Every structure is written in structure tokens, then in C-alpha cells.
PyMOL CGO cylinders between C-alpha atoms (Angstrom):
from pymol import cmd
from pymol.cgo import CYLINDER

trace = [
    CYLINDER, -6.87, 26.61, 0.05, -6.33, 29.22, -3.24, 0.3, 1, 1, 1, 1, 1, 1,
    CYLINDER, -6.33, 29.22, -3.24, -8.80, 31.90, -1.62, 0.3, 1, 1, 1, 1, 1, 1,
    CYLINDER, -8.80, 31.90, -1.62, -6.55, 31.86, 1.52, 0.3, 1, 1, 1, 1, 1, 1,
    CYLINDER, -6.55, 31.86, 1.52, -3.32, 32.07, -0.83, 0.3, 1, 1, 1, 1, 1, 1,
    CYLINDER, -3.32, 32.07, -0.83, -4.85, 35.14, -2.62, 0.3, 1, 1, 1, 1, 1, 1,
    CYLINDER, -4.85, 35.14, -2.62, -3.65, 37.49, 0.18, 0.3, 1, 1, 1, 1, 1, 1,
    CYLINDER, -3.65, 37.49, 0.18, -0.18, 36.10, 0.25, 0.3, 1, 1, 1, 1, 1, 1,
    CYLINDER, -0.18, 36.10, 0.25, 0.06, 36.79, -3.45, 0.3, 1, 1, 1, 1, 1, 1,
    CYLINDER, 0.06, 36.79, -3.45, -1.68, 40.08, -3.76, 0.3, 1, 1, 1, 1, 1, 1,
    CYLINDER, -1.68, 40.08, -3.76, 1.16, 41.16, -1.13, 0.3, 1, 1, 1, 1, 1, 1,
    CYLINDER, 1.16, 41.16, -1.13, 3.82, 39.88, -3.20, 0.3, 1, 1, 1, 1, 1, 1,
    CYLINDER, 3.82, 39.88, -3.20, 2.30, 41.39, -6.12, 0.3, 1, 1, 1, 1, 1, 1,
    CYLINDER, 2.30, 41.39, -6.12, 2.51, 45.02, -4.27, 0.3, 1, 1, 1, 1, 1, 1,
    CYLINDER, 2.51, 45.02, -4.27, 5.94, 44.21, -3.42, 0.3, 1, 1, 1, 1, 1, 1,
    CYLINDER, 5.94, 44.21, -3.42, 7.34, 43.39, -6.27, 0.3, 1, 1, 1, 1, 1, 1,
    CYLINDER, 7.34, 43.39, -6.27, 5.62, 46.24, -8.72, 0.3, 1, 1, 1, 1, 1, 1,
    CYLINDER, 5.62, 46.24, -8.72, 3.00, 43.23, -9.74, 0.3, 1, 1, 1, 1, 1, 1,
    CYLINDER, 3.00, 43.23, -9.74, 5.54, 41.51, -11.73, 0.3, 1, 1, 1, 1, 1, 1,
    CYLINDER, 5.54, 41.51, -11.73, 4.82, 38.59, -9.13, 0.3, 1, 1, 1, 1, 1, 1,
    CYLINDER, 4.82, 38.59, -9.13, 1.03, 39.09, -10.32, 0.3, 1, 1, 1, 1, 1, 1,
    CYLINDER, 1.03, 39.09, -10.32, 2.11, 37.23, -13.57, 0.3, 1, 1, 1, 1, 1, 1,
    CYLINDER, 2.11, 37.23, -13.57, 3.31, 34.15, -11.75, 0.3, 1, 1, 1, 1, 1, 1,
    CYLINDER, 3.31, 34.15, -11.75, 0.60, 34.00, -8.63, 0.3, 1, 1, 1, 1, 1, 1,
    CYLINDER, 0.60, 34.00, -8.63, -2.32, 34.08, -11.28, 0.3, 1, 1, 1, 1, 1, 1,
    CYLINDER, -2.32, 34.08, -11.28, -1.07, 30.77, -12.56, 0.3, 1, 1, 1, 1, 1, 1,
    CYLINDER, -1.07, 30.77, -12.56, -0.25, 29.12, -9.35, 0.3, 1, 1, 1, 1, 1, 1,
    CYLINDER, -0.25, 29.12, -9.35, -3.71, 30.13, -8.44, 0.3, 1, 1, 1, 1, 1, 1,
    CYLINDER, -3.71, 30.13, -8.44, -5.93, 28.79, -10.92, 0.3, 1, 1, 1, 1, 1, 1,
    CYLINDER, -5.93, 28.79, -10.92, -4.09, 25.28, -10.61, 0.3, 1, 1, 1, 1, 1, 1,
    CYLINDER, -4.09, 25.28, -10.61, -4.72, 25.39, -6.92, 0.3, 1, 1, 1, 1, 1, 1,
    CYLINDER, -4.72, 25.39, -6.92, -8.53, 25.99, -7.77, 0.3, 1, 1, 1, 1, 1, 1,
    CYLINDER, -8.53, 25.99, -7.77, -8.08, 23.15, -10.67, 0.3, 1, 1, 1, 1, 1, 1,
    CYLINDER, -8.08, 23.15, -10.67, -6.76, 21.33, -7.45, 0.3, 1, 1, 1, 1, 1, 1,
    CYLINDER, -6.76, 21.33, -7.45, -9.37, 22.12, -4.99, 0.3, 1, 1, 1, 1, 1, 1,
    CYLINDER, -9.37, 22.12, -4.99, -12.16, 21.31, -7.85, 0.3, 1, 1, 1, 1, 1, 1,
    CYLINDER, -12.16, 21.31, -7.85, -10.46, 17.67, -8.29, 0.3, 1, 1, 1, 1, 1, 1,
    CYLINDER, -10.46, 17.67, -8.29, -10.65, 17.07, -4.46, 0.3, 1, 1, 1, 1, 1, 1,
    CYLINDER, -10.65, 17.07, -4.46, -13.99, 17.40, -4.50, 0.3, 1, 1, 1, 1, 1, 1,
    CYLINDER, -13.99, 17.40, -4.50, -13.82, 14.06, -7.28, 0.3, 1, 1, 1, 1, 1, 1,
    CYLINDER, -13.82, 14.06, -7.28, -11.92, 12.26, -4.52, 0.3, 1, 1, 1, 1, 1, 1,
    CYLINDER, -11.92, 12.26, -4.52, -14.46, 13.68, -1.72, 0.3, 1, 1, 1, 1, 1, 1,
    CYLINDER, -14.46, 13.68, -1.72, -17.56, 12.19, -3.81, 0.3, 1, 1, 1, 1, 1, 1,
    CYLINDER, -17.56, 12.19, -3.81, -15.15, 8.63, -4.53, 0.3, 1, 1, 1, 1, 1, 1,
    CYLINDER, -15.15, 8.63, -4.53, -14.83, 8.41, -0.56, 0.3, 1, 1, 1, 1, 1, 1,
    CYLINDER, -14.83, 8.41, -0.56, -18.23, 9.18, 0.35, 0.3, 1, 1, 1, 1, 1, 1,
    CYLINDER, -18.23, 9.18, 0.35, -19.33, 6.30, -2.02, 0.3, 1, 1, 1, 1, 1, 1,
    CYLINDER, -19.33, 6.30, -2.02, -16.66, 3.80, -0.70, 0.3, 1, 1, 1, 1, 1, 1,
    CYLINDER, -16.66, 3.80, -0.70, -18.37, 4.47, 2.50, 0.3, 1, 1, 1, 1, 1, 1,
    CYLINDER, -18.37, 4.47, 2.50, -22.17, 4.07, 1.50, 0.3, 1, 1, 1, 1, 1, 1,
    CYLINDER, -22.17, 4.07, 1.50, -21.49, 1.44, -0.96, 0.3, 1, 1, 1, 1, 1, 1,
    CYLINDER, -21.49, 1.44, -0.96, -24.26, 2.20, -2.78, 0.3, 1, 1, 1, 1, 1, 1,
    CYLINDER, -24.26, 2.20, -2.78, -24.73, 4.64, -5.72, 0.3, 1, 1, 1, 1, 1, 1,
    CYLINDER, -24.73, 4.64, -5.72, -27.92, 5.27, -5.30, 0.3, 1, 1, 1, 1, 1, 1,
    CYLINDER, -27.92, 5.27, -5.30, -27.46, 6.69, -1.96, 0.3, 1, 1, 1, 1, 1, 1,
    CYLINDER, -27.46, 6.69, -1.96, -24.58, 8.93, -3.78, 0.3, 1, 1, 1, 1, 1, 1,
    CYLINDER, -24.58, 8.93, -3.78, -27.13, 9.95, -6.78, 0.3, 1, 1, 1, 1, 1, 1,
    CYLINDER, -27.13, 9.95, -6.78, -29.76, 11.55, -4.09, 0.3, 1, 1, 1, 1, 1, 1,
    CYLINDER, -29.76, 11.55, -4.09, -27.05, 13.49, -2.44, 0.3, 1, 1, 1, 1, 1, 1,
    CYLINDER, -27.05, 13.49, -2.44, -26.26, 15.29, -5.39, 0.3, 1, 1, 1, 1, 1, 1,
    CYLINDER, -26.26, 15.29, -5.39, -29.69, 15.31, -6.51, 0.3, 1, 1, 1, 1, 1, 1,
    CYLINDER, -29.69, 15.31, -6.51, -30.62, 17.07, -2.67, 0.3, 1, 1, 1, 1, 1, 1,
    CYLINDER, -30.62, 17.07, -2.67, -27.74, 19.33, -3.57, 0.3, 1, 1, 1, 1, 1, 1,
    CYLINDER, -27.74, 19.33, -3.57, -28.89, 20.37, -7.21, 0.3, 1, 1, 1, 1, 1, 1,
    CYLINDER, -28.89, 20.37, -7.21, -32.22, 20.79, -5.81, 0.3, 1, 1, 1, 1, 1, 1,
    CYLINDER, -32.22, 20.79, -5.81, -31.68, 23.07, -3.03, 0.3, 1, 1, 1, 1, 1, 1,
    CYLINDER, -31.68, 23.07, -3.03, -35.07, 22.80, -1.60, 0.3, 1, 1, 1, 1, 1, 1,
    CYLINDER, -35.07, 22.80, -1.60, -37.25, 19.48, -0.03, 0.3, 1, 1, 1, 1, 1, 1,
    CYLINDER, -37.25, 19.48, -0.03, -39.87, 20.39, -2.42, 0.3, 1, 1, 1, 1, 1, 1,
    CYLINDER, -39.87, 20.39, -2.42, -38.08, 20.05, -5.75, 0.3, 1, 1, 1, 1, 1, 1,
    CYLINDER, -38.08, 20.05, -5.75, -35.91, 16.94, -4.47, 0.3, 1, 1, 1, 1, 1, 1,
    CYLINDER, -35.91, 16.94, -4.47, -39.40, 15.54, -3.13, 0.3, 1, 1, 1, 1, 1, 1,
    CYLINDER, -39.40, 15.54, -3.13, -40.66, 15.91, -7.23, 0.3, 1, 1, 1, 1, 1, 1,
    CYLINDER, -40.66, 15.91, -7.23, -36.88, 14.77, -9.11, 0.3, 1, 1, 1, 1, 1, 1,
    CYLINDER, -36.88, 14.77, -9.11, -36.95, 11.46, -10.36, 0.3, 1, 1, 1, 1, 1, 1,
    CYLINDER, -36.95, 11.46, -10.36, -33.48, 9.17, -9.65, 0.3, 1, 1, 1, 1, 1, 1,
    CYLINDER, -33.48, 9.17, -9.65, -33.84, 7.52, -12.72, 0.3, 1, 1, 1, 1, 1, 1,
    CYLINDER, -33.84, 7.52, -12.72, -33.99, 10.40, -14.97, 0.3, 1, 1, 1, 1, 1, 1,
    CYLINDER, -33.99, 10.40, -14.97, -30.85, 11.66, -13.41, 0.3, 1, 1, 1, 1, 1, 1,
    CYLINDER, -30.85, 11.66, -13.41, -28.96, 9.27, -13.84, 0.3, 1, 1, 1, 1, 1, 1,
    CYLINDER, -28.96, 9.27, -13.84, -29.82, 9.23, -17.89, 0.3, 1, 1, 1, 1, 1, 1,
    CYLINDER, -29.82, 9.23, -17.89, -28.58, 12.81, -17.97, 0.3, 1, 1, 1, 1, 1, 1,
    CYLINDER, -28.58, 12.81, -17.97, -25.55, 11.77, -16.11, 0.3, 1, 1, 1, 1, 1, 1,
    CYLINDER, -25.55, 11.77, -16.11, -24.96, 9.17, -18.64, 0.3, 1, 1, 1, 1, 1, 1,
    CYLINDER, -24.96, 9.17, -18.64, -25.71, 11.48, -21.34, 0.3, 1, 1, 1, 1, 1, 1,
    CYLINDER, -25.71, 11.48, -21.34, -23.98, 14.47, -20.29, 0.3, 1, 1, 1, 1, 1, 1,
    CYLINDER, -23.98, 14.47, -20.29, -21.38, 15.20, -22.57, 0.3, 1, 1, 1, 1, 1, 1,
    CYLINDER, -21.38, 15.20, -22.57, -18.38, 17.64, -21.10, 0.3, 1, 1, 1, 1, 1, 1,
    CYLINDER, -18.38, 17.64, -21.10, -18.55, 20.76, -23.90, 0.3, 1, 1, 1, 1, 1, 1,
    CYLINDER, -18.55, 20.76, -23.90, -15.17, 21.14, -23.26, 0.3, 1, 1, 1, 1, 1, 1,
    CYLINDER, -15.17, 21.14, -23.26, -14.01, 18.05, -25.43, 0.3, 1, 1, 1, 1, 1, 1,
    CYLINDER, -14.01, 18.05, -25.43, -16.01, 19.67, -28.62, 0.3, 1, 1, 1, 1, 1, 1,
    CYLINDER, -16.01, 19.67, -28.62, -14.65, 22.67, -29.76, 0.3, 1, 1, 1, 1, 1, 1,
    CYLINDER, -14.65, 22.67, -29.76, -11.88, 25.51, -29.18, 0.3, 1, 1, 1, 1, 1, 1,
    CYLINDER, -11.88, 25.51, -29.18, -14.84, 28.37, -28.24, 0.3, 1, 1, 1, 1, 1, 1,
    CYLINDER, -14.84, 28.37, -28.24, -16.42, 25.59, -25.89, 0.3, 1, 1, 1, 1, 1, 1,
    CYLINDER, -16.42, 25.59, -25.89, -13.13, 24.61, -24.71, 0.3, 1, 1, 1, 1, 1, 1,
    CYLINDER, -13.13, 24.61, -24.71, -12.69, 28.68, -23.90, 0.3, 1, 1, 1, 1, 1, 1,
    CYLINDER, -12.69, 28.68, -23.90, -15.86, 29.34, -22.64, 0.3, 1, 1, 1, 1, 1, 1,
    CYLINDER, -15.86, 29.34, -22.64, -15.77, 26.09, -19.72, 0.3, 1, 1, 1, 1, 1, 1,
    CYLINDER, -15.77, 26.09, -19.72, -12.34, 27.23, -18.87, 0.3, 1, 1, 1, 1, 1, 1,
    CYLINDER, -12.34, 27.23, -18.87, -13.30, 30.97, -18.41, 0.3, 1, 1, 1, 1, 1, 1,
    CYLINDER, -13.30, 30.97, -18.41, -16.49, 30.03, -16.54, 0.3, 1, 1, 1, 1, 1, 1,
    CYLINDER, -16.49, 30.03, -16.54, -14.75, 27.26, -14.27, 0.3, 1, 1, 1, 1, 1, 1,
    CYLINDER, -14.75, 27.26, -14.27, -11.78, 28.76, -13.42, 0.3, 1, 1, 1, 1, 1, 1,
    CYLINDER, -11.78, 28.76, -13.42, -12.16, 30.16, -10.50, 0.3, 1, 1, 1, 1, 1, 1,
    CYLINDER, -12.16, 30.16, -10.50, -15.13, 27.83, -9.20, 0.3, 1, 1, 1, 1, 1, 1,
    CYLINDER, -15.13, 27.83, -9.20, -14.12, 25.83, -6.23, 0.3, 1, 1, 1, 1, 1, 1,
    CYLINDER, -14.12, 25.83, -6.23, -16.66, 23.39, -6.59, 0.3, 1, 1, 1, 1, 1, 1,
    CYLINDER, -16.66, 23.39, -6.59, -17.00, 21.55, -10.50, 0.3, 1, 1, 1, 1, 1, 1,
    CYLINDER, -17.00, 21.55, -10.50, -20.93, 21.27, -11.78, 0.3, 1, 1, 1, 1, 1, 1,
    CYLINDER, -20.93, 21.27, -11.78, -22.87, 18.61, -9.69, 0.3, 1, 1, 1, 1, 1, 1,
    CYLINDER, -22.87, 18.61, -9.69, -23.49, 16.65, -13.17, 0.3, 1, 1, 1, 1, 1, 1,
    CYLINDER, -23.49, 16.65, -13.17, -19.65, 16.23, -14.06, 0.3, 1, 1, 1, 1, 1, 1,
    CYLINDER, -19.65, 16.23, -14.06, -19.06, 14.64, -10.36, 0.3, 1, 1, 1, 1, 1, 1,
    CYLINDER, -19.06, 14.64, -10.36, -22.49, 12.96, -10.92, 0.3, 1, 1, 1, 1, 1, 1,
    CYLINDER, -22.49, 12.96, -10.92, -21.00, 11.36, -14.33, 0.3, 1, 1, 1, 1, 1, 1,
    CYLINDER, -21.00, 11.36, -14.33, -17.23, 10.95, -12.87, 0.3, 1, 1, 1, 1, 1, 1,
    CYLINDER, -17.23, 10.95, -12.87, -18.28, 9.12, -10.11, 0.3, 1, 1, 1, 1, 1, 1,
    CYLINDER, -18.28, 9.12, -10.11, -20.90, 6.96, -12.59, 0.3, 1, 1, 1, 1, 1, 1,
    CYLINDER, -20.90, 6.96, -12.59, -17.88, 6.95, -14.95, 0.3, 1, 1, 1, 1, 1, 1,
    CYLINDER, -17.88, 6.95, -14.95, -15.62, 5.45, -11.80, 0.3, 1, 1, 1, 1, 1, 1,
    CYLINDER, -15.62, 5.45, -11.80, -18.37, 2.79, -11.18, 0.3, 1, 1, 1, 1, 1, 1,
    CYLINDER, -18.37, 2.79, -11.18, -18.68, 1.80, -14.74, 0.3, 1, 1, 1, 1, 1, 1,
    CYLINDER, -18.68, 1.80, -14.74, -15.27, 1.01, -15.44, 0.3, 1, 1, 1, 1, 1, 1,
    CYLINDER, -15.27, 1.01, -15.44, -14.40, -1.37, -12.63, 0.3, 1, 1, 1, 1, 1, 1,
    CYLINDER, -14.40, -1.37, -12.63, -11.70, 1.15, -10.19, 0.3, 1, 1, 1, 1, 1, 1,
    CYLINDER, -11.70, 1.15, -10.19, -14.39, 0.99, -7.84, 0.3, 1, 1, 1, 1, 1, 1,
    CYLINDER, -14.39, 0.99, -7.84, -14.88, -2.62, -7.94, 0.3, 1, 1, 1, 1, 1, 1,
    CYLINDER, -14.88, -2.62, -7.94, -11.05, -3.17, -7.41, 0.3, 1, 1, 1, 1, 1, 1,
    CYLINDER, -11.05, -3.17, -7.41, -10.91, -0.38, -4.26, 0.3, 1, 1, 1, 1, 1, 1,
    CYLINDER, -10.91, -0.38, -4.26, -13.75, -2.02, -2.83, 0.3, 1, 1, 1, 1, 1, 1,
    CYLINDER, -13.75, -2.02, -2.83, -13.88, -5.09, -3.60, 0.3, 1, 1, 1, 1, 1, 1,
    CYLINDER, -13.88, -5.09, -3.60, -17.75, -4.97, -4.21, 0.3, 1, 1, 1, 1, 1, 1,
    CYLINDER, -17.75, -4.97, -4.21, -19.08, -5.49, -7.54, 0.3, 1, 1, 1, 1, 1, 1,
    CYLINDER, -19.08, -5.49, -7.54, -20.68, -3.12, -9.89, 0.3, 1, 1, 1, 1, 1, 1,
    CYLINDER, -20.68, -3.12, -9.89, -23.96, -4.81, -9.42, 0.3, 1, 1, 1, 1, 1, 1,
    CYLINDER, -23.96, -4.81, -9.42, -23.97, -4.15, -5.83, 0.3, 1, 1, 1, 1, 1, 1,
    CYLINDER, -23.97, -4.15, -5.83, -22.68, -0.76, -5.67, 0.3, 1, 1, 1, 1, 1, 1,
    CYLINDER, -22.68, -0.76, -5.67, -25.58, 0.27, -8.33, 0.3, 1, 1, 1, 1, 1, 1,
    CYLINDER, -25.58, 0.27, -8.33, -28.30, -1.29, -5.97, 0.3, 1, 1, 1, 1, 1, 1,
    CYLINDER, -28.30, -1.29, -5.97, -29.34, -4.60, -8.03, 0.3, 1, 1, 1, 1, 1, 1,
    CYLINDER, -29.34, -4.60, -8.03, -28.61, -5.90, -4.88, 0.3, 1, 1, 1, 1, 1, 1,
    CYLINDER, -28.61, -5.90, -4.88, -31.82, -6.18, -2.43, 0.3, 1, 1, 1, 1, 1, 1,
    CYLINDER, -31.82, -6.18, -2.43, -29.26, -5.62, 0.56, 0.3, 1, 1, 1, 1, 1, 1,
    CYLINDER, -29.26, -5.62, 0.56, -27.97, -2.18, -1.10, 0.3, 1, 1, 1, 1, 1, 1,
    CYLINDER, -27.97, -2.18, -1.10, -31.57, -1.10, -2.56, 0.3, 1, 1, 1, 1, 1, 1,
    CYLINDER, -31.57, -1.10, -2.56, -33.07, -0.04, 0.32, 0.3, 1, 1, 1, 1, 1, 1,
    CYLINDER, -33.07, -0.04, 0.32, -30.69, 2.55, 1.79, 0.3, 1, 1, 1, 1, 1, 1,
    CYLINDER, -30.69, 2.55, 1.79, -32.00, 5.80, 1.48, 0.3, 1, 1, 1, 1, 1, 1,
    CYLINDER, -32.00, 5.80, 1.48, -30.02, 9.63, 1.22, 0.3, 1, 1, 1, 1, 1, 1,
]
cmd.load_cgo(trace, "trace")
């Protein structure tokens, strides 16, 4: 939506001699942020459908690997360890916050590690259980009936 809205904003900027471009830039950045957040919502919806974190993790791993050869070499336990160890750089200093904002401001998708971490956090803080009625142990694959699924 943000990409399509840019056409309308460019026309408005031309018609108002650039005055509306000040407003439209903020609006466009907000729409990009909304688009990135919608990806997190899709990840949660996907987890509600598959009801297994291993399947969700493997989907993230496939997107990150970009090739079957690399995907086959990836270790899900290590992937999970890395997403749990990941700290969002924007939480540290002003420079990191600024750098992160500049990098991500026009991205349509959040970084995969951030998406995976948010999904893992969602499971870990019991929100998933409240919505789905499924325990953390079941969704994390500790139940044998859930651990056999493959992405």
C-alpha cells in the first residue's frame, strides 16, 4: 500500500509545489511501518494454523537460506539459540537507533531474525496459549504429535 500511495503523494507534491511532500513523507514512513507490522501478524496467523513452532522456524530458515543446499545445512536448534540471543540494536544507543531507523524505514518486511524472535516471544509470554488454547509445550513441539510436522 505504501508503494502505491507514493504515486498519489508525488502528484500532490507536484500540485502543491512540494509543500505536501513534508507531510507525505511522514505518512509514507508510517505506512511502511504498518506494512512491516502486518508481516508479524501474518507470522502469528501462520503459527495459529500450523500450531507448531518447529514448522514456523523452518519456514523462516527456508526464507533465510534462499537455496535448498544452504537450508539442508541449517541447524534448527542453533537457529533457535540465535533468535533467543538476538538483541534488537535499536534498544542500545542513539547511533544504533538512528542507523536502524534509516535502514528499516522503507523496508516492506522486517528482518527475519526479528520476525522469528517476535514469534518466539509471543509463544513464551503465554499470549499464544490464551488465543489458541494450546500450551507452550505443545506448540514448541515437546508433544510427540506436534514434533513430527515438517515445513
